[in-house]
N, C-alpha and C positions, 0 to 999 in steps of 0.2 A: 359638506362632503358631496362630491360629485358622483352620481350613480352611473353605472354602466347602462348603455342603451337597452340592453336586454332586461335589466332589472326594472327600468322605467316602464317598458312595455308590459312586463309581467304584472306590475302593480296595477296598470290601467286595465289589463285583461281581467284580473281577479275582481277589481271594483266593478267592472262591467257585468261580470257574471252575477255578482251579488245584487246589483240593481235590476238586472233583467230577469233572473231566475230565482233569486232568493237563497242561493247556495253560497255559504260564507267560507271562503278559503283564506281570508285575510290574516288569520292567526295560525296558519300552518307553518311548519318549519321551512324557512326560506330556501335552504340548500336543496332539500328534497323536492320542494315545489318547483324550483327552477329547473332541476334535472328532468322532472316529468313534463313540464310545459315544453321544454326544448325537444324532448322525445316526441311529444304530440305534434309539434310543428313539423318535424321531419316526417313522421309517419302519415300525417294528414296532408302532406305536400303543400304546405303554406309557404309563401315566399318570405314571410316574416311573422313575428308574433302579432304585430298590428294587423296584418292580413288575416291571421287566424281569428283575432278579436272581431273583425268585421263580419266574417262568416258566422261566428258563434252568435253574435247579436241578432242577425237577421234570419238565422236558420236553426230552429230548435233541434233538428236532427244532427246538425254539426255539434251542438252543445252536448247532446247525448253521447256522441262519439268521443268528444274531448273528456267527458266525465269518466270514461273507462281508463284514461291515463291518470287523471287526478286522484282517483280513489283507490287505485291498486287492488283490483278485485282478484286477489290470489290467496288461496288457502288450501288446506288439506284436512281430511277427517282425522280426529284424535291427534292433531298436531301437538308436539311436545307431550308424548304419552305419560310422562311422569306427572304432569299437571292433572290429568284425569285420574290417575292412580291416587294422587293426593286427595282429590275430591272424594273418591270412594272411601278413603280411610279417615279423613278428618272432617268432611263436611256432611256427607250423607247421613251418618249417625245422628247428627243434630237435625237435619231436614226431616228425618223420620218422625220426630216428635211433634211436627205440625200436622193438623188435620187437612190443610190445603196449602199449596205452595205456588209462588210466582217466581219465575226465573227470567232474567233479562239478558239477552246476548246483544250487546251494543257494538255496532260495526260488524254486522254478520256476514258481509260480502255475499258470496254465492251460496251460503248455507251450510258449509261443511261443519262449522262449530255448533250451530243449534242441532243439527242432525246427530252429531256425536253425543251431545248432552242428552238428547231424547233417548238414544240407545242406552246410555248409562242409567238414566232415570227409569227406563223400562226394566232393565235388568235388576235394579234395586227395588222394584215394586212401587215406585213413586210416580210414574208417568200419569196414571189415571187421575191423580189428585193434583196435578201440576198444570198451570197455565204458563206456557213458554213463549215469551215475546222475543222476536228477533228483528232488529232494526238496522237500517242503513240509509244513506242518502242517494244511493245509486239505484234507480228504478230498474235498469236492465239486470243488475245483479239480483235484485229482489224477485223479479219474475223468474229468473233461472232457479233461484232457491225454492220458490213456491212449487215449481214443477218437480223438484226432487230427482232430477235426472243428471247423472254424472258420467264422466268418461269411463268406459269399461276398463280401459287400460290402467286407470289409476287405482282400481280395486285391490291389486296386489299390495301396493304400498299402504293403502288404507287398512288392509287386513293386518299387516305387520304392526302398524300403529295401535290398532284395536287390541291385539294380543298383548302388547307391551303395556297397554293402559289398564290391564286387568279384566279384559273382556271375558264374560262368563259363558259365552256360547260360541257359535260359528258365525262369523261376520256375514257370510254369504246368505244366512237366513233372513237378513234385513233388506235384501234387494233382489230384483229379478232382471235378467238381461233382456232388454226390449228397446225398440226404437233406436238401435245402434248404440245404446248406452246402458247404464245400470239405473233402474228405476227403484227408488226406495219405497219401502212398505207404506201403504196408505195410512196406517195407524200412526206412523211417525210424522207424515206430512200433516195429518189432521191435528196433531198435538201442538203444532207450531203456528203462531200468529205472526206473519211477516208484515212489517209496517215501515213507512217512511218516517225517519226521525233524524234530526241533526243535532249533534252534541255541541255545535257552535251557536245555534240559534234557538232551539226548542227547549221546552221545560220538561220536568218530570211528569210522567203520565200514570204511574201506578206505584203502589208500595210493593217491594219485592224482597225475597229472602236470599237470593243469590244474584249478583251481577257479574257477568263474565265479559270483560272487554279486553281483548288481547291483541297486541301488535297493531294498535290503533293510535294510542297516545304518543308513540314515537314519532308520528308525523305532525304533531302539534307543537307550537311554542309553549313556553311555561304558563303564560296567561290562559291559553285555551285548555291546557292540561288541567289547571286548577278549576276551570269552569266545569269540565267534564267530571272531575272527581267530586265537585260539589253536587252535581246532579246525582251521582251514584250514592253519595252519603245521604242525600235527602230521600232518595228512593228506597234505600234499604230499611227494612224493618228493624226493630230492636235486636241488636247483636247479629245482624245479617252479614253475609259473606261477600267479599269482592275478590275476583280473580283477574290477574293482569298477565301481560306477556313476559316472556323470559328476559327481555332486555328493558323492561319497564319496572319502575319502583315508586313507592310512595315517599321514599326518603327525599327530604329537601322540598317537598310540596307543601302547600298551605294546609293539607289535610293529614300530614304525617302523624300528628298527635291525636287523631280521631279514630285511628284503627290500630289494632294489634296484629302482630304477625302470627299466622296459624302454621304456615309452612313457607318460610322465607325462600328456600331454593326454588320453590314452585310458584312464588308470587301470589300466595293466597292470604288474604287478610280478613279480619273480623271487626265490625264496627264496635267501637267502645261506647258504653252507656254514658248518659249524663250531659252530652253537649249537643246543642241544636245545630 
């Protein structure tokens, strides 16, 4: 089979990124990856993908810029409010039975998801006994997440999501308008440990009671999806919970028989006992 020149260049670029920086995009869904690389080439004013590769190899700053296109750092707080409402109804009652909790948000982007979970856990009286890990491969996104500063204009939409997600108070109580944006409460920022972690190359780092990885696996091919699901299964404690994105499913994966559905419409699953 003869490959398109762009496809050859993309393969070489992705291999070069892996060898130079250790970031592995080789098993990402090709159609999505192709679209994002071509967009990066255009936006970064490179004459060709090969020219972009040369710049990325020799200039880490150019790689950091390219990474913004490859990792799609876009999210919102309480995205898919029904998911958070389902967590309150089906997962929180079980989490309350544990003396201490660990929660992992994989692919946390710029922090909207972990801050949403921190607010939910705070309102449910669980945040003080929870260690909340939030991981991503994009250093720029992680730094923004650590700062806890979001666009003030986005707060209106976030507030609507919060209310639909069963929010128990006033969303404005959790942030202060400052620095030209909305700065989230220090107790929320202090409750989250942000860290670099790749679902493509890294191993499990802790036992957890809830893993929330939403709208990430859709960018992986089947093999990498199964690798990520294997990490989540290994990380989860006995009868732990897994939350996925609205367009993602365990069906047809290598781990379909290792979880049971808790709320199928909201993509919340629970680890079945008895299988390593």
